N, C-alpha and C positions, 0 to 999 in steps of 0.2 A: 299374673296371668288371669285374664278375664274370660270366664266361660260364657256360654250363650245365656241371654237374659231369660228370666221367667216373666211372662207377661200375664197379668190378671186384669180383668175388667172390674176395676175397683175404684170407686170414687167416694171417699169419705166426705161426709157433709160438713164436718167441722175440723178445725186444725187439731183439736185434741184427739180426734179419731185417727188422724194421720200419725200422730206421735205414738198413740197406743199401739197401732199396727207395727210401726217401725221398732218399737220396744220389744214386741214379741219376736220379730225377725232377728234382732240382735241377740236375744237370749238363746234362740235356736242355733244361730250361726256360731256362737261361742263354743257350743258343744261339738261343732264339726270343724273346729280349727280354721275358720274362715272369717272374713269380714265382707262388707258389701258396699257398693256405690249405688245410689238410687236416684232416679229422676222422676219428678212428679209433674205431669203435664195436665193442666186444666182443660186444654182444648180438646184432647183426645179422650180425656177421662180414663187414662190408663196409668198404672204404676209399674215402672220397670225396676226390677231388682237384678243387679249384676253380682254374681258370686265371684269372689276374688280370692286367689291363693296369695297370701302375704308372706314375704320373706323379710325378716329383720335380723340384723347382726349386731353383736356387742361383744366386748371383752369381759370375761367373768370377773376379773379383779376390779373392774370399775363399779360393779354392783353386786358384789358377793353376798353381803348381808341381806339386802332386799330380795335377791333371788332365792336364797335359802329359806326366807320367811314366807315366800309366796308359792305354796305347793300348787294352788289352783292354776297359776300362770304356767308353771313348769309342766303340768299335766295336760293342759288344754292345747298343746301344740306338739309338733314333731321336732325334737331337738337333734341337731347335727353338730358335731364337734370337729374342729380342724386343729391339728397339732403340727408343730414344726420342730425340727432338730434344735434343741435349746442352744447349742453352740452357734449355729447360724443366726438364730433369733437374737441372742444376746449381742453379738458383734454388729448385727444390722441395726438394732435399737440403739446401741451405744454410739454408733457413728452419727446418729441424728440427735440423740439426747444423752450426753455423757453422764448427766446427773441422775439418771433413772434409778428409782428405788428397786429393791429386790423383788417386791410383789408385782412390779410392772412386767416382769418376764412372763408371768401369767399361768404357768403350767400347774402350780399348786391349786390355784383358784379354779382352773378349768377342771381339774380332777375332782375337786370337792363337789362341783355342780354335776359332773358326770355321775358320780356315786349317788348323789341325791336323786337325780332323774331315774337312775336304775332302781333305787329303793322304792320310789313312789310308783313307778309304772310296772315293775317286775320284768322289764325288758332292757336289753343292752342297747343304748343309743348308737346311732351310726357315727363312726369315726373316720375321718379322712386325714391321711398324712399329706402335708403340703408338698413333699417331694414327689409323691405319686400324682398329685394334681398337676404339678409343673411338668413332669416328664410324660404323663399320659392323660392329658386333659379330657379328650373325648371319652375314653374308656371310664375315667373316674366320674365325670359328670353324668354319663349315661347310666352308670350303676346307681348313682344317687337318685336320679330321676325315677328309675325303676323302683327303688326303695320307697320313694315318696309318692309313687303312682302319679307322676307328672309326665307330660309329653316331653320327650327329648327334642330340643330344637338346635340342630348343628350350627345354624347361623348365629346363635347367641355366643359362640366361642370366638367370634371376630367382631371388632368394633373400630370406630374411628378414633384416632388419638385426640384426646381432648381433656380438659379439666372441668368436670361437672361443677355446677355452682356450689353444691354443698361441700365440696372439697376445699374451696378456696381459703377458708379459715386455717386449714391444716395443710396447705399446699406443699410445704417442705417435706411432709411425710409421704407424699404420693407421686414423687417425680417420675419414678420408673413406670408406675401404673398410668400416669397421665400421658406418657409418651409411647405407650404400648398399643398394639392392635390385636393382640391375642395372648394366651397364656404360654409362656416359654420357660424352659428349664434353666436353672441357675448354672453357674460355672461348676464344672466337675472338679476343678482344682481349688478346692476350698482350703484356706490356710488357717489352721486353728492356733498357730503360734501366738497371735496377740491375746487370745483368751488365756492361755497358760502363763503369759508374761505379766498378767495383771491379777494380783491376788484377790481383789474385790470381785472381778468378773468370774474368776475361777470358783469362788465361793457361791456366787449366783448359780453357776452351772451345776455344781455339786448338789445344791438344794433341789433344783428343778428337774434334773435328769431322771431321777427315779419315777417321778410322776409322768413324765413323757413315756418312759418305757412301759409303765403299767397300762397306759391308754393305747400305746402302739400295738399291743397284742390284740386289740379289738378293731384294728383298722379295717374298715369296710365289712365288718363282720356283725352287723346288727342281728341279734338273735331274738326269737320269740321267747 
């Protein structure tokens, strides 16, 4: 989301002065959890700086060690965690990638980073349960926006069915999302029998369920 630009009558005489100024801006913005886009126009002799709120997403098990080693990165942003019932997550993952390793379920790594953020900041990060997001998308997203002090935009909850360019490498993982036009709840008739019939998957579930339960008690309950 791009805010209104800050306009300054500023015309550096040399390229190094431009870079020096931008370097100062970057240093300041890092402390305010933002980044920026700038345009430098020589004809009007003005520098436009657009403050941007940046959302990035990752799975903690992909980068667990680097995240735990980078306290500055974890502290300079607002961290939001989303959890999903591990039974549903395991069967959904297994349907696409049967050879998945146990760490790919992700709840243990997620909980480790959750605890690290809590230790570093002294605050409980915001936690969203995927079932709440699916069944009450407007309520859940509105509360998140309030927490992050962002404007809630109802139109963002609907979109055209398409496959973004950046998904194409992993297109098989996003078929439902690619064909969707909004957030919808999954089937209420969830069948756990395949989970209990597979000893490996059941072991995965028994490992990750406790971490899910620990985080679920903080769902949407970010505390000072």
